[in-house]
C-alpha positions, 0 to 999 in steps of 0.5 A, spaced: 357 323 452 359 325 444 365 329 443 366 326 436 363 331 431 363 331 424 361 338 420 359 338 413 361 344 410 367 348 410 364 356 408 363 360 414 358 356 418 363 349 418 369 353 421 366 357 426 363 352 429 370 347 429 373 352 432 369 353 438 368 345 439 375 344 438 376 349 444 371 346 448 375 339 447 371 336 442 374 332 437 372 335 430 372 334 423 370 338 417 368 335 411 368 339 404 366 337 397 370 342 394 377 341 394 380 347 398 377 353 400 373 357 395 376 364 394 373 370 392 365 371 392 360 377 393 362 382 399 359 380 406 358 384 413 356 384 420 353 389 423 350 390 430 353 389 438 352 382 437 355 380 431 361 384 433 362 381 440 362 374 438 367 375 433 371 378 438 370 372 442 373 368 437 379 373 436 378 374 429 375 381 429 382 384 428 383 380 422 378 382 419 378 389 420 385 389 416 381 385 411 375 390 410 373 392 404 371 399 406 363 398 404 360 399 397 356 405 395 351 403 390 349 407 385 342 405 381 342 408 374 337 408 368 338 405 360 342 411 358 346 412 365 342 417 368 343 417 376 337 415 379 339 413 386 345 413 390 346 409 397 351 410 402 357 405 403 354 403 409 347 401 407 349 395 405 356 394 408 354 395 415 359 395 420 365 391 417 364 388 410 368 383 407 369 378 401 366 371 403 372 368 401 377 373 405 372 371 411 372 363 410 379 364 410 380 367 416 375 362 420 379 356 417 385 358 419 383 360 427 379 354 426 386 349 424 389 348 431 382 344 433 380 340 427 381 336 422 379 338 415 377 334 409 377 337 402 375 334 396 370 330 399 362 330 402 357 325 406 354 320 401 350 316 407 348 317 413 345 311 419 343 312 426 343 308 432 344 308 439 352 307 437 352 314 434 352 316 426 355 312 421 357 315 415 359 313 408 363 318 404 362 319 397 370 318 396 368 310 400 372 311 407 367 310 412 367 312 420 362 312 426 361 320 429 357 322 436 354 327 432 354 330 425 352 337 424 349 340 416 353 347 415 352 346 408 348 351 405 342 352 402 342 345 399 345 342 404 347 334 403 346 333 410 338 335 411 337 332 405 339 325 408 337 326 415 331 330 414 327 330 407 328 331 400 330 338 399 323 341 395 320 340 403 324 345 406 326 350 401 322 355 398 323 359 391 322 367 392 321 369 384 328 370 383 335 368 381 342 371 382 348 371 378 355 373 379 362 373 376 369 377 376 372 380 370 377 385 369 376 392 372 378 395 365 378 403 362 371 405 360 367 400 363 363 406 366 363 405 374 368 407 379 368 407 387 364 402 389 358 399 385 353 402 380 347 398 376 342 398 371 334 397 373 329 395 368 322 392 370 324 385 373 331 386 372 338 389 376 345 388 372 350 392 377 358 392 377 363 393 383 370 395 384 374 390 388 377 396 393 383 391 395 385 389 388 383 395 382 385 390 377 379 386 378 371 388 378 365 383 380 358 383 377 352 382 380 345 380 376 338 379 379 333 377 375 325 375 376 323 368 374 319 362 376 323 356 378 327 353 372 330 346 372 337 347 370 344 343 372 347 346 378 354 344 376 353 346 368 356 353 368 355 353 360 347 352 361 347 357 366 351 363 362 346 361 357 340 363 362 343 369 365 344 372 357 338 369 355 335 373 361 339 380 360 338 380 352 335 387 350 338 390 356 341 396 355 347 401 359 354 396 359 351 390 360 352 388 353 359 388 355 358 385 362 355 380 358 361 379 354 365 378 360 360 372 362 362 368 357 369 367 359 368 367 366 370 361 370 367 363 377 360 363 375 355 363 382 349 362 379 343 360 383 335 361 385 334 367 391 330 361 395 329 360 403 330 354 408 325 353 413 326 347 417 321 346 423 326 343 428 333 343 427 335 337 429 333 330 428 337 325 433 344 326 433 343 330 427 343 337 427 343 344 422 346 350 422 346 356 418 343 356 411 341 349 412 337 351 418 334 358 416 337 361 410 336 366 405 340 366 399 341 373 399 340 380 404 338 374 409 343 377 414 345 369 414 353 370 414 352 374 421 347 369 424 351 363 422 357 366 426 352 367 432 349 360 431 356 356 431 358 360 438 351 358 441 351 351 439 358 349 440 356 353 447 351 349 449 354 343 447 360 344 452 355 346 457 352 340 456 358 336 456 356 333 450 349 330 451 346 333 444 338 332 446 338 338 451 343 342 448 340 341 441 333 344 444 336 349 448 340 351 442 334 352 437 330 355 442 335 361 443 336 361 436 330 361 432 326 367 433 332 371 432 334 367 426 328 367 422 327 375 424 334 376 421 331 371 414 326 375 413 330 380 409 332 375 404 324 375 402 324 382 400 331 382 397 329 380 389 323 385 390 328 390 393 333 390 387 329 387 380 322 390 383 317 393 377 316 399 374 312 401 379 316 399 384 323 402 382 319 408 382 318 408 390 324 405 391 328 410 389 324 416 391 323 413 399 331 412 399 333 419 396 329 421 403 335 421 408 330 420 414 328 413 411 334 412 409 337 413 416 330 409 419 332 403 415 340 403 417 337 403 425 332 398 424 337 393 420 342 394 426 336 392 431 334 385 428 341 383 429 341 384 436 340 378 441 343 377 448 348 373 448 349 367 453 357 367 456 359 360 456 366 362 459 373 362 454 374 355 452 382 353 451 383 346 449 387 345 443 388 339 439 395 336 438 396 334 430 389 337 427 392 339 420 387 340 414 387 334 408 386 336 401 386 327 399 380 326 395 
């Protein structure tokens, strides 16, 4: 059956899937558009027994515990800097919180003995027939694979090529988010964790990097209808953020000054992906490409769980993709959609209207309400995991290649 697999995307779901498939003896190649691993990024978290069990079975749990940020307590202030709400570290940080870049590196390193990596390239064309999936990469190289897996995020190229245009599957949820690094210089107006200001429809925050006290991270969210812009033009995106936050008080003008020189801006809509069926022939989707939300949908934990299940089902079916893909979706669709619902509320939670700010601050100032929300968050992430055994295959000669 089909044992030669191409995975598009080397962020979280891709390396996690490559690890498991490689250990089951599949011939795995991961292609990534970026020239190397993407460093930095926002903190991501794992919460509940299901997430921790998969991480333990992968052998990465101890590594991540050594890299944990310790969580990020949140403070919300008004434009004069007066505190309006305090939230504990475990509200946003779960059981383990790590930087996205650290997580990607750990998963990549653990998958290296089992997979080849092609950086600086991406899938350009796909064509399926009885012999497999014929792929033309943007670099011009070609290859034929038994299976292709799209692990390339909310704006998935594989989904577009094999399933149809992005607009058919991705819904804008009414908000945009931006994040960038800046020096953690004295007098910025924050301490441990993060502090942010709310005005109606806008939220601007800055947080310390607990592992690097010289660095901080800005995070902005604002309400807006869907906009047309160049996803590769950071100067245009910086102008959009600056315009959205013009006139906001507190430390926002100073933070916007740091944006001008930032070279790592992340900017995207807060959106949700809904794909009616996660596979099409020999091509399947995983992570945000299949059922993702930009922020707040517990996508990181869901991606790691999905990688474990998809690889396990393919191994159980000896590479027969049709029953394996069907079983993978049967086991995970309801679970993933339940986690995804949190993303629908992210923008409204962080950047509500005037009345919404007052209601949110009042409710979350009540310890019982806060405790209930934390407990409910853990319930959502729970699922009965199949036990696929302990694979032990190791590919000889698997290596990372950065050729374009």
